[in-house]
C-alpha positions, 0 to 999 in steps of 0.5 A, a space after each residue: 111257583 106260578 108255573 106250577 099253579 098254571 099247570 094245575 089249573 090247566 089240568 083241572 080245566 081239561 079234566 072238567 071238560 073231559 068229565 062234562 063230555 063223558 057225562 053228556 054221552 052217557 045221558 044222551 045214550 046211544 044214537 037213534 035207531 037206524 032208519 031206511 026208506 022203503 017206497 018213501 016210508 021211513 022204517 026203523 029197524 033194530 041195530 046190529 050188535 057186534 056179536 051179530 056182525 062177527 057171526 056174519 063174518 065167520 059164516 
């Protein structure tokens, strides 16, 4: 059946694209460390973890 073949091909294409996007996210890792400008000097600082954010909200 031609319609079934087209559906299988479409599902395969979507799965391939989804897999490629996920692989790129894993390979590229997290976003770069956050920076802030202090007196014109860019300074990096550690990211805040979810646990730290939760502890701050609970206190």
